[in-house]
C-alpha positions, 0 to 999 in steps of 0.5 A, a space after each residue: 794678230 792682224 789677218 793676212 791679206 790676200 794680195 799677191 805680194 803679201 803672199 809672196 813675202 809672208 808665205 813664199 812658194 816652195 820648190 825651185 830645185 836644189 839649186 836654190 838651196 845651194 845658191 848664195 844670198 847674193 845670187 838669190 838677191 840678184 834673182 829676186 831683183 829680176 822678179 824671181 819669187 822662188 829666189 826671194 822665198 829661198 831667202 826668206 826660208 833661210 833667214 826668217 827664223 833668226 829674224 823672228 828670234 831677234 824680234 821676239 827678244 827685242 819686242 818681248 812679245 811673240 805676237 808683236 814679233 810675228 806681226 813685225 816679221 810679216 810686215 818686214 817681209 812684205 816691205 823687203 819684197 816690195 823694196 828688194 830692187 833697192 837693195 844694193 848689197 852694201 851689207 848682207 841680206 840678213 843685216 838689211 832684212 833685220 834692220 827693216 824688221 826691227 823698224 817694224 818691231 818698234 811699231 808692232 811693240 807700240 801696238 802690243 804694249 798690253 799683250 803678255 810678255 813672251 819667254 825667250 829660249 835657253 840660248 839667250 845670254 850664251 854670248 853675254 860676257 861671263 862673270 867668274 870662272 864658271 859661266 857655263 854652269 851658271 847659264 845652265 841654271 833655270 833660275 839664272 836664265 829667268 833672271 837674265 830674261 827679265 833683266 834684258 826686258 827691263 833694258 831700254 829698247 835701244 840698249 836691248 837691241 844692241 845686246 841682242 844683236 851683238 851678244 845674243 845673235 853674235 853679229 859683229 860690231 859693224 853688222 850690229 851698227 848697220 842693222 841699227 843705223 848707227 856709227 860703230 862708236 854709238 853702237 859700242 856705247 849702247 852695248 856697254 851701257 846694256 852690258 853694265 846694266 845686266 851685270 848690275 842685276 846679275 852679279 849675285 849669280 857670280 859672287 
């Protein structure tokens, strides 16, 4: 992993200061964004604390590599702080941040091709369309989860990103399309191809 720089902006984005009172925790994303756009570092820190774990999970699943995901998240948070003034609220903050993070993830993945693949957590696939009458029972099987993890990694990254955002993270079609910078029809096409590829590999578990 690249060392963290000592610049003030990087420290804000990667490890924002804590504190600021309970009002920050109760504020909406829109309120925190407005404060951050006025230069409030604590408000931006509250946004980061609210969303960074989920964004990191998305990056791990898309890059397949913990270190690449962490690098991409660090870069994405810095970029988000630098560009917070350009955020116009046409999508949610999570959607905007995830789009930045995925772009950084593509770059980090190229730098990390030789690193070991990270394992995904057991929540993976909980929204993948089921087969047969016993999907819950199947999803609890460690062997199936390992097969699902491997099958997802083998998807082309464009299809993988669509499946992760829509079926794993539960974003709406509109939100997932916004994250990936696609029209909804294009997102649906990638999602369909990704789902079909997963079904071909995993049908044996739902025979």
